[in-house]
Every structure is written in structure tokens, then in C-alpha cells.
N, C-alpha and C positions, 0 to 999 in steps of 0.2 A: 593354490596359485600364489605367486609372489605378490607382495603388496604393491599397489600402484602409487606412482608419484603424481600428485594432483595439484594443479594450479587453479585457484579460484580468483576471478577478477571481480571485486566488489565486496565491501565489508559491512553492508547494511544488515538486513534480516535474512534474505535468501541465502547469501554466501556462507555466513557462519552457521546457518541451519544445516546445510548439506555438509559443511566441514565437520560438524558434530558427529553426524552419522558415519561419515567416511573415516574419520580419525578413530572412532570407537571400534570400527571393524578392521583396524590394523593398517590403514593406508597412510602414506606420508603426505600431509596436506599443507599447502602454503596459500595464504590469503593476501592479496595485494589490494590496498585501498588508496585511492588517489588523494584523499584528505590526509593532512599531516598527523592527525590524532583521530581517536575513535569518534565517529560522527554521531553525536547523541541528540541532535536537534530534532525538530519536527513536532507535529501536533498529536492529538489523541487518535489512536487507532484501535481496532477491535479484532476479536477472534470470533468465528462463527462456524457452525457445522463441523466438517471434517478437520478444520483448523484447530478446534479445541481438542479433538482426539489426537491430532499430531503432537501437540505439546505434552499431552499425557504420556504418549509413547516415548517422547524425548526425555522424560523424567524431569520436566521443568514446570509442571503444573503448580506445585506449591510455591515456587519462586515467583511465578507470574501472578498467582493469587495474592501474594503479599504486596504487590505493587499496583493492584487494580485501582482505577479512578472511581470515586464514589459518585457516579452520576445516576440519578434516579429515573430519568426519562427526558422527554422533550416537551417544551411548551411553545405554542405559537402565540406571539405577542403582536399587539398593534402599535401604532406610533406613540401612544401614551404609556406603553409598557404593560397594558392590561392583557392578562392571559385569556386567549380566546378558545384554546383547545389544548389538551394534554394527552400525550401517549406515554405511558409508563413502561419501564423496562420489564421484560419477561424474565423473572428470576426464579421461575418455578422448576426449571430444569427439564421442562417438557415443551415440545413444539419448537417453533422458530423464534429467533430473537426479533425484537422490534427495532426501531431506528437507533435505540440505545441498546447495545449488547450487554449481556451479563459479564462479558470479559472486555472491559474498556481499559486500555493501558496507554501510557505515553510512549511514543516511539522510542525515545531515548532510553527509557527503562527496559524495554524489550531488547534493544541493541546491547545494553550493558549485561543483561542476563545471558544472552547468547555468547557474548565475549568471555564472561567469567566462566561459563561452562566449557569453553574450548581453548582458552589461552595456554593451558599447560600441555595440550596435545597437538595444537595447531600453530604453525609459524606465521605470525602476522607481520606484514611489511607495510608501513604507512608512508604517505607522501610519494607514491610510486604508481605508475600506470603501465599497462601493456600497450606499447605503441604499435606493435605489429607482431605477426607470428607466421611461421611456416610449419607445414605438417606433411608427413608421409604415412605409410602403413604402420610404422612402428613408434613414432613419437611426434610431439609438438615442440617446436623451438620457439620460445617467447623472447621478444626483444623489448627491453624495458626503457622507461624514460630516462634513467640515469646512465644509459649506454651499455648496461650489462645484458646478458642473455643466459638462458638456461633451458634444458630440455625436460619434458614431462611426458607422462603417459596420456594425459588428457587435460584439456582446458575447459573450465566451466565459466561461461559469461553470465555473471549475476550483477551486471553493471547498470541496471536501471532502464527506464523506458527510452533513454537516449543512447543505448548500448553501442559502443564502438565494435564490440565483438560481433554483434548481430550484423552490423553493416559489412564487416569483413567477410562473413560467410554467405551473405546474400548476393545473388547474381545481379549484374547491372540492369537486367530487365525485370527484376522483381517488382511487384506492385508496392506502392507506398504502404508501409506497415502501420501507419498512424490512421486510426479511425477517429475523426474529429467529431466532437459532440457539441460544438458551438458554445462552450462555456469556459470560463477562466476562474481561477481562485487565487487569492492572496491571503496569507495568514501571518499573524504576529502575536506577540504576548504583551500584555499591559498589566499594571498593578491591579490586584483585586480590591474591590470595595465591599462594604457590608451588604449591599443589595444584590451582589452576584451570588446566586444560589447554586446548588448542585443539580439543578435542572438545566439542560441545554435549552437556550432560548433561540427561537428562529423568527426572524422578522423579514417579511417580504415587502418590497416597495416598488414603485413604478420604474420603468426603464429596464426591466429584466434584471433587477438587483435583489440580492438576498444577503442579510447579515446574520451570522451565527455567533453566539457567545457561549463558551464552555469554560467552567472553572475547575481546574484539576488540582489545585493546591490552596493552602490558606493565603498565599501571597500573590499568586499569578492567575490571570484569566486569558484564555485564548480568544482571539477574534478572527473569524473567517469571513472574507468578503467574496461573494460569488457574483459573476456578471455574465449574462448571456450576450455574446457578441461574436459573430462568425466572420468578422472582417479580417483580411490578410494582415493588416497592421497590428492587430491584437496578437496574432501568432508569433510575431517577432519581439513582443514586449519583454519576455523573460530573458532575452539576450541583451537588453539595454542595461545601463548602469542602475544600481540600486536607487540612486537619487531620482532618476527619471521614472522608475517603477513606482516609487512612493508618491511622486508628484501626480502621476496619472491616476492612481487609485484614489488618492485624496480628492482630486478634482471630480471624479465620477461619482463619488459618494458624499460629497459635501452637503447636498440638500436632501439626503436620504431620510432624515428624521430619526425618531426613537433616540438611541444613545450614540448616534453616529458622530456627533461633535466630540464626545469623550473618547471614543475609539480612535478617531483620526488624530486627535491630539497626541496619542501615544505612538503614532507611527514613527515620528522623527527620532524618538529616544530608544525605540526597541532594538534589542540586539538579536532578536530572533525573527527575521523577516524572510519570506519566501513567496514567490508567485510563479504560476505555471498555467499552461493550457490544460484543461481536463480532457483527456483522450484515452483511447484504448490502443494497445498494440496487438495487431492481428497479423500473423504471418504463418505460412505453411512450412517455413524452414526453421525448425528448432535445433537442428544439428547438421554438422557436416564433418565426416571423417571422425576425428578424435576431439572435436570441439562441439560443445552443447550449451544451449541457453537455458536459463532458469529465472523464474520470477518475472518481474516487470520487463526484463529484457526480451522475454519470449511472449508473454501473455498478460501485460498490464490490463486489468479490468476497469480501471478508472475509479474515482471517488464515488460515483453513483451506484456502483455495485456493492460497495462495502466489503468486498472479498479480496482486496489486494494482499493483506498480510496473511490471511488464511491460505490464499493461493500460493504464496511464496513458501510457507511452511509445509503445505501438502506436497507441492512440487518437489521440494528438497527431499522429503521422505521417499517419494516414488522414485526419483532419480537415483538416490543412494541404494534403494532396494534393487533396482534393475542393474546397477553397476556391480553390486555384489553377487548377483545371480549370473552375470555374464562378464566376469572379470577378464576372461581370455578372448572376448569378442565384443569390444566396446560399441562398434556400429550397431550390433544387434541389441545391445543394452539400450541404446538411444532410440532405436525403433520401437522397442517395447515401452519405454518411457512415454513416447509420443502416443502410442496406441492406448495405453492405460489412462493417461492424464487428460488427453484432449476432450473427452466427453465432459469431464468435470469443468474444464476451462470454458467450454461452450455454455454450460449452465451459468458460470460466474459472469460471463460477458453478455448475458442476455438482458441488455438494457434497452428500453424502448424510448426512442427519441421523442415521441409525442408526450410521454410523461415528463421528460425534461422541459419541453416547451410549456407544458401546463404549469410546471413549478416556478416558471419565471415570467409572470405576466408583465406586459408592457404598460397597460393603462390602470387607472385607479379602480375602474370597475372590475378589471381582471383580478386585481389584488383582493377586492371585496368578495368576488365569487370564490376565489381560492380559500379565503378564510372561512367562508360559509360552508364550503365542502368539508373542511377540517372540523368545524363545529358539529355538523350533522354526523359525520363518521364517528367522531369521538363520543358524542351523546349516545349513539347506538352501540357503543363499545365494540365496534367492528375491528379495530386494530388488535384488541385483546383476544377476540374470538379467532381471528385469522392467525394470530401468532400461536395460539394453543393447538390449532388443528391443521397446521400446515408445516412444511419443511423449509429448510434454509434455501438460499439462492442457489445452492449446489444441487438442488433437486433430490436431496436425500442420498447422494452419491456416497458410497462406503469406501473408507480407506482400506486398501488391500493389505494382506498380511505377508510380510517377508520374514521367514524364519531367521535369516542372517542378522536381522535388526532387533531381535527380541531381547538382547542383553540389557537394555535400558528400561524395558517395560515391566 
């Protein structure tokens, strides 16, 4: 079959991952990214289960290992910074990962690794978006933000949980794809100090608030603020100006205790700020004609699953495998992609709302009970035992084998 001309919308992790597979199997691939440069921001992410196997098959295992963050585990702390419980990372190579994965990496490092692995075989266009598109049985015509247009054999929407491609292929009567979990997150970087260790510190306080500190380098520390709030006003906050966002989060956490004063003092000067509502994307429509969705655009699992990055890389592998097996019948390729991957996605998105509610107590006694639970569970070494004798959140789902993709393995 003749090589396909492929357009991928989105230059984060999912887009370049599928670009790697498709370019290495002879297809002509273009990636358009709305940011003017490679977007290397973001906090610490991880790989789990089939996601680890996916990077091995991509030939990127050593590159990723060289950039791993040295995080030893998680410590639950109180208002005075006293450690009340610890859960260490499972680095035995057996069983499931704990809250800290054996494969922790900064999002920017993974983005750079994927870009370096594809830049010679994939055409990247920055500062450009797909404004609209038309398709028929033979091609997709994409209309870009600079007024240009071009035709392709297929369009991959890897443009995140707010995907414009997803909106374009969804019918007007489609259910809301956003499954809200009633929580929000803001993250930013501040200078690291001597007391910032390589243990992730988790601090719960009243009002449904949680602060997480993670230190990924000798000079920088990540701060993540989580807030339980299901009000409609909160859902609109990410669309407000950065100044309003920072003012809101500072106001809500001003009396939080622990090191909140230090963390909030760094908000004004940070260059790496982001806030969003924590939600999942759930849709029955992953494809239409010659257009297909990938990663968060199709099945964002949310922060609480810990499977977002793994899901993107696994999805890219499966999509590329099915495209190469059905090059002459793309609608069939997308149907197979859906059938193969959806059980994995269901496992990744299996997040229980009652657990989220438990993790964000409103009252001081709720915080005390939560810390007591952590203390008892860790004293009995239950996290270690559960990790050794259980599978990842993907339910032990196995990555399929595609002979066409074996060249890199």
C-alpha cells in the first residue's frame, strides 16, 4: 500500500508518540502545535503498566531512564511538618507501582525525548492550529489558522482534553464528554531549599484542601494545590486571567498551615503556573470517517488515575498498529482501535468518587481520621503488600503485538 499522508493536531506526548510509529513505518507525517515553540512545561508525570512496555517497544527506554526523577516515595505530613506515614516506591520490578512510580519523569523531559526521536522524520509546524476541516471517502481537507489549507489521508486529534477536533466530530446531541470529579488543581515551581527532600510530601488541611510538594531537581520544587469544590464558578476559573487565578488560589490557601506561606510567596514570581479542573473525558465517539481521536482528547483519565501518560503512549501504539494493518480501510482501522483499546481505557478511568471525597476532608476531625488511617495502613505495611501482589490500574491488560511495528523493538 502507498504511504499515508497524516496530519496530527497536538505536539504534546500522544501526538509525537503516534508520529514516531507512523513515520517509522513509512508514512508522511505532519504535526501541528498551537504553541509557537515546543511546549516543555508541566509537572512530574509517570509511566505504569503497559505504558512502560510501550516505551520499551518505542526504543526510548534508555532515554527515559536517563531522565527519571529521583523520588523515593510519599510522606504524609502534619501542620508542623512531622511525618505521620510513608509509602515507598516499589522498585522491585514486580507487582504494581505505589503512589510514586518507578518511572517518574518531568513532562518536559518526555516531550523533548519524543521530539528528538521524531524531528528528522516528522514535519513539525509550531504556532498553528487546525481551525476546521472537511472530509469525504478519500481525503481530509484541513484549514489552518494562517489561512492555508492542505489535504491528508487522515487527521489525528491529539489536542488534549479541550479538543477542538473532538467537538467537530461530535453530534449536536452528544452527551457532555466531561465527567467532573469536583476537584481542581493549580501547580507552579518555586526555588528549592535544603529541607525539600526527594520524598513527595502530602499535607491535608480543612476545607477540602491538599498541598503536595515534590522536588525534581537541585534548584526547583513543584507545588501542587488541590481543592475540592464543585461550584459552577470554579469551573470557569481556568479561563480567567492568570492574575485572577493566582489571587484566588492564594486566598483559598492563605490559612492552610504547614509551609503554605512559603509556597504562596512563590506564586507571584513563578514562570511555570497552571490551573485546571480535574476531570475525565468520556465519549463513545473516538472517530468519524478519516478523523480519529487520541490520548486526552478521547479518554483523559484525570490526575486521580495516574494513567494519563501511559494511556497516551499505549493508545498511540494501538492506533499506529491498527492503521498499519488496515492502511486501505481506515474506518475499519479506527473500529479495531476502539475495540482493542476501550477495555484498557475503562480500567484506567475506574476512579471511585467516594475515595476522592475521603481524600479531601472538610473538618479538622476528618483530617485527623485520614491521617490515622494512613498511619495504621502504613504501620501494617499494607501498601507494600498490595503493590507486590496486585496489578496496575490497567487491570493487567496486555499490550497487543503488531508485526508491522516490530522494527524498533
